[in-house]
N, C-alpha and C positions, 0 to 999 in steps of 0.2 A: 590240611593239617599234616598229611604225610609228606607233602613236598617241603614244608618247613622243616620237618624232622630230618629229611634227607639232606637238605641244604645245611642244616646245623651240623650233621655228622660229617659232611664233606669239609666244612671249614674247620671242624675240630681235628680231622685227620691231617689237614694241611698244617695246622699248628703243631701237631705231634711230629710230623715229618721234619719240620724246621728244627724242633727241639732235638730230635735224634741226630740230625745232620750236624747241628752245632756241637752236640756232645761228642761226636766222633772227631770233629775238628779239634776241640779242646782236649780230647783224650791224649793226643800226641804232644800237647803243651801243658799237661797237667802239672808237672813239677815246676815249670816256669810260672804258671798261674799261682801255684802255692807260694812260691818265693815272693811274688808281687803282693799277694794278699797279706802275708805276715811281715812285710817289709817295715811297717811302723814299729812292730815289736822287735824285729831283729836289730834295728838301728839303736835301740836302747840297751842292747846287750854288749858286754865287753868282749874282748877277743877270746878269752878262755871260757866263755859261756855260750850256750846255744839252746835250741829246742831239743826236747827229748821225746821218745816214744815209749809210753808206759804200757801199751797194748801191742800184741804180736802183729796184728793186722794194720796198725796205724800207718806205717810207712807206705803201704800200697793203697789202702782205701781212703785215706785222708786227701791225697791229691785228686783221686777220682771224684770224691765228694765236691771238691772245689770246682772241678770241670763240670759236674752236673749242675751245681749252683750257678755257674757262669752261663751255661746253656739255658737254664730256666730264666735267668734274668734277661738275657738278650731275646728270648722267644716271647717274653711278656708283651712287648710292643706289637709283635706279630699277632698274638692272641687278641689284643685290643683292637687291632686293625680288622681282623676277621669278625670280631664282634660288631664293630662299626658297620662293616659291609652287610652283615646279616640283618641288622635292625634298621638301617638307613632307608630302605625302600618304604617302610611304613611310617616315616616321620615327615612332618611338615618342614618347610625350608627354615623357619625360625628355630625349630627344635634341632635340626641338623647342625645349625651354626652353633648353638649352645653346647651340644654334646661334643662337637668337634673341638671347640675351645676347651671344654672340661678335660677331655682325654689328653690333648697336647699339653695343657698346663699341668695336669697331674704328672705326666712323665717328666716334665722339666723340674717340677718341685721335688719329685722323688730323686732325680739325678743330683739336684743341688744338695739335698739332705745327705745322700751317700758321699758326695765329694767333701762336704763340710765335715762329716764325721771322720773320713779317711785321712784327710790332710791336716785337720786342726785338732779334733777331739782325741782320736786314738793316739797320736804321738804324745800329746800332753798327758794322757792317762797312763800310758806305758812308762813314760819318763818318771811320773810320780810314783808308780808302783815299784819301779826298779830302785828308786832311792828311798823307799820307805821300809826296807828290809831290816828286821832285827839283827843284831850283831851275831855273826856266826852262821847265818842262813845264806845259802847260795840260790840265786835266781835262775832256775832252769824250767821254764814253762813246758807243759806237754803240748805237742803239736796238734793233736786232735782237739783238745780243749781250746787252744788258741784260735783255731779256725772257727769253732762253734761260737766263741765269744765275739770275734771280729764280725762274723756274719750276722749275729744277733744285733750288734750295735749298729751296723750299716743299715739293716732292715728297720730297726727302731727309728733311726733318724730319718730315713727315707719316708716312712709312714707319718711321722710327726710333722714333717714339712708339708703335709697335705692340709694343714689347718687353714691357710688363706682360701684354698679352694672350697673347703667345707663351709666356711663362713659365707662365701660368695654364693654358693649353690643354695644354702638355706634361705638366704635373703631373696635370691632370684625366684625360688619356688614359693615365696611368701609364707614359709613355715615359721620364720622369725623375722623381726624387724631390726633395723640398725640401732634404734634406740635401746632395744633389749640387749643387743650385743654390748653396747656401752654400759648399760646398767649392771650387767653381770661380770664386768671386767675384774673386780676384786676377787670374785670366786674363781675365775679362770686363772688368775695369777697364783692363787693358793693351789688350785688343781694342777697347774704346771709343775710346781715344786713337788707335789705328791707323785706325779707321774715320773719326774726325774728321780725321786727317791726309789720308786718301785722298779724302774727299767734300767737303771745304771748301777755300777758297783757302789758299795756303801761308803763312799767318801764324798765330802761336801763339794769338792771342785767338779767332779763328774756330774753330780746332780745339777749344779749351777749351769754347766755347759750345755745341758739339755733344757732346763727350765727357762733360762733367759731367751734362747732362740724361740721357744714356744710362745713366750709372751710377745716377742717382737713379731712373730708370724701372725699371731692373733690380731695385733694392731694393723698389720698389713692387710689382713682379711677385711677388717672394718673399713679401711681406706678403699679397697677394691669395691666393697659393697656400696659405698657412698658415691663414688665417681663413675662406676661402670654399670649401674642399674638403671 
C-alpha cells in the first residue's frame, strides 16, 4: 500500500512540475495569449471601441490568469498519462485497450468542442451581442469578465462534447442498453435545450448553438454504441 502511495505521489509531483514549467513559459507570453483568447470578441469591436479594465489589478492579473489556464489545459493530458501509467499495471489487456481508447477519444472530443466554440460559436455570439445594443449605449466589455466568459464557454463546449463517449462507455459497461438510448431520445432532446438555456447567455441563438450539437453528439454516441460494441 505504501509503495502505491509513493508511486502516486511521484506521478502527482511530475504533473505539478509540468504545470509549473508550462506556467513559467506562458508567463512570458501572457499578453499574447490574452490577445489570442479574446480575439473573437475584439474582431466584433469597431475602431473606436475596445476592452476596458474596471478593476485596478485586472491589467496584470487577467493575462496571468490566462497563462495559468493555458498551463492547466496543456498539463491535463500529462495528468491523464500519469494516471494511465499508475493504474495500467493492474489492468487486463482488454481493460487497457478500452481505457486507452476512452482517454484518447475524450481528449479529441474535448479539443473538438473547444475549437467548435472558439471558431464558430463565440464569433457568432459576440457579433450578435455587439449589434443588439440599445440606442446610445457603447459596447466596451470588461477584460476580466470577457476572459471568464470565454473560458467558461470553451470549457462548457469541451465537456458537452463528451456525450458520445459517455454513451459508448455506458453501453460498453452494460449499464444501459442501446434500445434504452433510443427510447429516451425525446427526453435527451428536451434536456439538451434545457442545458443550452442554463449554460449559455439568455438568447435563443446561443442556446440553439449548444443544444443542436448536443443532440447530434447523442446520435453519434448511439451509432458508436451500435457498431463498436
